[in-house]
N, C-alpha and C positions, 0 to 999 in steps of 0.2 A: 747596444741592441743585439739580441741574439738573432742569428740568421734563421729565417723561416724555411721549412721544408715544403711549404705549399707549392711554390713554383716547380720544384723538382717532381713532386707527386703529380701535379696536373700536367706538367710537360710530358711525363711518361704516359699518363692516361690519354692525353691528346694524341700521342703517337699510336697508341693501341686503338682508340676509338676511330681515329682517322683511317687506319688500315682496315678495321672492320667495316667502316663506312664505304670504303672503296670496294671491298668484297661484296657488300650488300648491294651497291649500285650495279655491279656487274651481274649479280644473280637476278636483280630486279629487271634489268634490261632483258635478260634471257627469258624470264617469266612473262613479261609483257609481250615479247615476240612470240613465244610458244603459245600463250593464251590466245593470241590473235589467229594462230594457225590451227589450234586444236578444235575439235568438235565436241568438247566436253559437255556433258548433260547436267552437271551440277548447276543449280540456280545461281550460286555466287559467281561462277564463271560467266554465265549468261548475262548477269547484271553488269559485270565489268566490260564484257565485250559489246553490249548494246548501248552503253552510256558514253557518249563522247566527252561529257564533262568529267566522269571518273577516269577515263583514259587520259585526258589532258592533265588532270590533277596528279595522277600517278606518274605520268611522264615528266611533268615539271618537278615533282618531288624527287624523282631519280636524278634529274639534271642538277637541281639545287643541292641534293645530297652529295653528288660527286664533287662539285666545286667546294662545298663546305668541308668535305673530308680532306681534300687537298690543302685547303687553308688551315684546317685543324692540325695537320701534320707539320706544316711550316710554323704555325703558332706554337706547337709543342717544342720544336727546336728552339724557338725564341725564348720560351719559358725555361728550358734547360740551360740556356745561356744567360738567364736572368735579364732579359731585355724587356723594356716596357711595351714595345710593340707586340711581343708575344702575348702579353696580357690583354691588350686592346683587341687583337685579332681573335683571341679565345672568347672574349666577351661578345664580339660581333657575331661569331658563329653561334654562340649560345642564344642570342636574340633571334638569329635567323632560324634556328631549330625550334624555338618557341613559336615563332610566327608560322612556320611550316606546319607544326602540329595543330595550331588553331585553324588554319585553312583546311587541313585534312579533316578535322572533326566537323567543321561546318559543312563541307561538301559531302562527306560520307554519310552523315546522319540521315538526311532525307533521301539520298539516292542509293544508298547501299544498306545501311544498318536497319532501317525501318522495314523496307521491302523484304530483306532477308529474314528478319525476325517473324514477319507475318507468314512468309512462305514456309519457314522451318516448322512452324506450329501445325501445318496442314499435311505434312509428309507422313505416310504410313510406314514406309520402310525405315526401320530403326537405324540401320547402318548409314543410310543417306541422311537421315535426320541428324545423327551425331556429327556427320561431316559438315553439314550446313551450320549447326550451332557452334561447332568448333571454329569455323571460318568467321562467324559473327563475333564470338567472344575474343578470338585472337586479334581481329582487326580493331575492336574497341579497346582492348588492353594496350595496343600499340601506342595510343596517345599518352596516357599517364606514364607509361614506362619510358617513352622517348623524352619525357620532360625531366627525368631525374638528373641526368648529367648536366644539361644546361643550367638548371636551377642551382645545383651544387657549384658549378663553375662561377655563376654570378655571385653566389654567397662567399665562396672562399677567395676568389681573386679580387674581391673588393674589400677584403679585410685590411685594417690599418697597417698591420705589420708587413703585408704583401705590398701594399702601395709604397710604403717607406723603403722597402728593400729594392723594389724595381725602379723607383725614382732615383735612389742613390746609386744603383748599378748603372743607370743610363748616364747620370751626371754625378761623378764622385763627390762633388760639393753640395749636392741637393739635399742630402740627409743631415747636413750639419746645420744646427740652429745656432745663430749668432746671438750672443747677449748684447743687448742695447747698451751702448756706452754714453749715449748723448751726443757724441761727436761722430757724424757720418763718415769722417775720413780716418778715424782711428780704429784699429783692430782691437779686439778684447785681449 
């Protein structure tokens, strides 16, 4: 069996995405904090500030993202060392990311996207209208874009060659298939 490079690639990608996730969590905390203090007049900021559900979902998303990023970094190290637990942790984070995106979409649709779209259509100032539409489109695109890496993780880390490699690296004899001799006490 030839050695698969998928654990190496996803180990490195996990380290990269985990580090970017940590950076994103820090900037999101700053944004949530500054948004609460700002007296911004943009409707998107007002929607976020006035909705306790959106604030809660955003805050929980940041907290989950922070933990998921830390786990993703550790999982990346596990994949680089070709450990089966690195694969399992990576898959766990992928499912967590998919669940988070679904919760984000379900909560933002009625509370943020629809009101913002209705409001953006009524603005006379073209600069402000562009800003509101940009906020709307960027937040909607966040969902499918955020699903790319988790879906790729699930696809590639469940490939038979990856399963065989990681199982055999965890237990050196696990990748060996014994021929049946008929006598359970006799080696082939």
